[in-house]
N, C-alpha and C positions, 0 to 999 in steps of 0.2 A: 329832772334837772340836767342841764347840759353845760359844756364848757363855755358856751357863749352867754350863759345866765350869770348876771352879776353876783348872785349869792355863791356861785361856784368858788370864786376866789377867796371868799371868807371861810368856807367850810372845807378847804383842802388840807390834807395831812400827809406827812411823809410815811412811807410804809413801816419804818421802824417805830413810829409813834403809836401805831394802831393797836398792838397787843395790850398795852397798858390802858388805852381808852376802852377796849373791849371788856377788860376786867371790871372797870367801873360801871359800864352799862349792864353787865350781867348781874351786878348786885341788886338791881331792881327788875331783873328778868327781861331786860330790853334786848331784842335782836338788833343786829346792825347789817347795813348793806354797803358794800364797797363798789364805787364807780371809778373807772379809770381806763386809760388807753391800753391796748394789748401790750403784754410783756412787762407790766409794772409791778408784778409780784402779788396780785390779788389772791390767787389760789394758794400760793405758798404761805401767805399770812395766816390762813386757816390752820396750817400745820403748827405754826408757832403758837397760836392761841390755844390749840388743843394741848400742846405740851405744857403750857402754863396752867391750864385747868386740871390736867392729870396730876401735876405737881401739887396743886392746891388741895386735891382730894387724897393725895398720897397713893395714887393708883398708877399702874403701868399702862402706857399708851399703846393702843393697837389701832391700825389703820385699815379702813375699807373692808371690814368683815361684817357679815350679816348679823352675827351675835357675838357677845363677849362675856367673859366670866365676871364674877363678883369683884375680884381684885383688879379689874381692868377698866380703863377709860377709852371709849371708842370714838374714832373720827370717821364719819362717812362723808365723802365728797361726791356729790351727784351733779353731773353736768346736764342742765335742762335741754341742751341741744339733742341729747340722745333719747329723750323720753317724750311721750304724748301724755295727755291728761289721764288716760285710762291705765297708764303704766304705774301711776301712783295709787289710785283707788280703783280696784277692779270691780266693775258692775257685774252682778250675777243674780240669778233667780234661785232662791233657796228651794231645793227639791222637796223638802218636808213641808214647808209652809206655803210654797208657791208665791212667796213675796219677793219683791225687788230688794236687794241688799247691796252694800258696797264693802269690799274687803281690802284692807291695807296690803300692799305688795311688799316684796323684800327690799324695795328701795328705801322705805321708811324705817327708822330705827325702832327696835323692839326691846333693847336692853337698857337698863338704867345707866346713868353717868356717861354722857357722850356729847359730842359737838356735831350737829348736822349742818353741813355746808352745801348750799345749792348754788352752783355756778351758772352763769349765763342766763339768769332768769328773764332778762329783757328780750330774749329771742322768742319767747313763747307767751304772748300777752293773754292767750286763752287760759293760762294757768294762774294768772295774777290773783284771781279770787280766792282760790284755796291756799295759795302761798301767803296771802295777806292774813288769812285766819290762822294759819299754822304759826306764822311769825308772831302774831299778836296774842292769840289765845291758846296756842299750844295744842290745837286740835284741828281736825277736818270734819266739819259737821258733828255728828254724834257717833261716827264710825271709827274714828281714830284719835287717840290722845298721845301726846309725846310722853315717853317714859320719864321717870323721876330724874331730876338733875340733868336734863338734856337741854342744851343751848343751841341757838340757831343763828346763822349768818348767811348772807348771800352776796353774789358778785355780778357785775355786768360791765360791758363797755358803754361808751357814750353813743348816742344815736349819730353824732357827727363823725364817729370813727369808721363808718361804713362797714361795720362788722356784723350787721344784721340785727342790731339792737333796736328795740322800740322804746318810746318814752314810758317810764313807769307811771301807772295810774296814781292819782292823788291819794286814794285810800290806802294803797300799798306804801307810799312814801310816808304817810302819817303814822303808820304802824311800826316803823323801824327808825333807827338812827341812821342818817345818810352821811357817809364819809367819802370825799373825793380824793382818790389816791394820786399824789403828786410826788414822784421820786426826785431826789436831788443827788448830785454827784457826791457831795459831802456825806450824806446819809448812806449812800450805796457803798462808798469806800470804807466808812466806819463799820458798817454791818459786816462786810466780808473780810475786813482786816487783812491778815496774812494770806488769805486765799487768793488774792488778786495778783496777777503778774505785775511787776514794777512798771512796765511800760504802760499798762492800762491805768494804773493808779496815777502815775505822773501825768498822763495825758488828760485825765478827768480833772485833776487839780488845776491845770492851766486852762482847760476848755470845758468848764462844767455844763455849759449849755448843750453839749453833745450827749448828755445822759439819755435824752429822749428826742429823736429827730423825726418822730412820726408826723406826717402830714396827710390828712385824709384825701387831699386832692391828688396825691401820687398813687393812683390806683394800681395795685399789684406790685408795688415797689417795696423791696426790703428796707428796713429802718433800724436805727439804733434804739435799744431799750435796755433796762437793767438785765433782762433775760438774755438778749442776744449779745450784749457786751460781756457778760460773764462767760458765754460760750467762746468768745474770742480769747478771753483770758485763759481758758482751759486749753485752747488751741496753741497759744504761745508757750504754755508750759510743756507741751509735747516737743518743743524745739522748732516749731514752725517759724520761718523768717518772713514776715509780712512785706519786707522790702528787698527780697532776694531777686536781683536782676536776672539770675539764671533760671528762675522759676516763673514762666509766663502766666501761670495760673494764680500767683499770689494775690494780685489785685482782685481777680474774679472770686476767689474764695472769701476774702474779706468782705467784698461788696455783697455777696450772697447772704452774709450774716447780718451786717450792720448798715447796709445801704451806702449810697454814693457820698453823702455829706460827711459822715464819720470817716469813711475810708480815705477820702481825699485829704482831709485834714491830718489824719493819723499818719499817713505815709509822708506827707509834707514835713511833719515833725521829725520822723525818722531820717529823712534825707538831709534835714538841717544839720544833723550831727557831722556830716561829711565836711562841712565848711568850718567846723570848730577848730580843726587842726589838732595839735598834740595836747590833749587835756592834762596829761601828766606834767607837762611844763607849766601849765597854768596853776596847778595845785602846788608844785614845788616852789615856783617863783611868781607869786601874784603881782609883785611890783614890776617885774620884767614883762608881764603880760597886760600892762595897763591899757594899751591901745585896744586890745581885744575886749577887755572888760568894759571899756567905755562904749564900744559898739553894742555890747549886750545890754547896756543900760538904756538904749534908745527905745522909743515907743513903736517902732516899726513892727509889722506883722512877722517879718523874717526874724527879727531879734527875739520876739516872743516864742517863735517856733524853736529857735536855737536854745533859749533858756529852758524850755520844756524838755528838749532833747538832752541838754546837759544834766538837768536834775535827775532825769530817768537813768542816765548812764551812771551817775555818781551814786544813786541809791542801790544799784546793782553791786557796786563795790562794797558798800556797807553790808549788803546781804552776805557777801563772802567773808568779810572781816570787819567787825564793828569798830576796830581801832582806826579804821580809815576816816572815821567821822571827824576827828579833830582838824586835820589838814583841810578837809573838804569844807567844813563849816566856816573856816577862816576865809577861804576863797569866796564863798557865796556871800558872806557879809560885806565883802568889798564891792559886790554887784548891787545888791539891795536886800533889805530884810525880808521882803516877800519871797524871794528865791530861797533864802535860808529856811524860812518857815515851811514852804512847800516841800523842800528836800527833807527836812527833819520829819515831817509827817510820814513821808514815804519810807524813810530809813527805819523809823520806829515800827512800821507795819511789817517790813520784811525781815527785821532783826531787832527784837526787843532789847538785846544787850547794848544797843546804842545808849540807853539810859545810864549805863554804868560808866560811860566815858566821862572824864572830868570836864571836857569842853561842853558836854550836854548841859550840865548844871548852869554854867555861865550863859549859855544860849537861852535856857529856860527862863532865867531871871530877867534877861534882857527883853524877852518877847512874850512872856506869859499872858499879858493882856491882849496880845494880838490874836492868838488862836487857841490857847489852852483853856 
């Protein structure tokens, strides 16, 4: 299946939805396969699923070990790009019987209670046959059988991603549940919560389409994805200023991580703050700032960038002191409810004490049907 297949749009799921789906599939012993563009969190999802399974069995999770003990649940993540067929089942001649045999290698799990995750399976179509049998029947011929309570999942890119993936064979597709991973800005922000830099969270709230800017036609060009955007967030947490005029490399650093489309829009939003003037005056005297507020209400792209920049700055103030929430929310409600809602989302993520502010209860009652 590919992203230009009509059924793709019906069967796509957000990354944070997949662990619960996996738990339901595993109840009937069904393996699942994740398809998605690079950087959408497919490999990481396996770790989350393994944590849930370990919790279900009351076992301690261990990762990428050849063997594990009775009180442990193991996760093996094997990338098909690194292996050939013989790396899974080693052909040999038994010296005692002179007969041809196959022996399972250390790649395959041998201990009970585990999750076996095979990444990038679409890069090696010559392995589809034994992967199909492993996923569906839990064995490879009569030479290897999955240990007790061992679950399977796999991942791949789309063929249109130009990442070296081939179309999955029909028999392989029919032996697994197929899920197309489609990240959203809302899901990404909710999953990472307080981990994200306020500037990143605010930007994605206003420009959710920038969560994934991958275009297979842009050969060799960097692009924004949940993985690369999180890297930018970590960079900002180190004190890196993406709009520092004295640092000629600021643009190059950003572009190397998230590509041109994300970088240009992100820097435009940061520059928009310069035209806002004294934000303190707006907060203290909204009535006296009526002209500026009316400008922010317009539908122009510059006004949208300014609003985004404004909510990002104001969320940082709440991160330092939750008591700032009251004055700020009164100002934003004079602009529009959407701005107030976006700001509140951000403020809650960076400082949960915002909920304790009396103005929050009033805001919640006024807007709960909007976003809560």
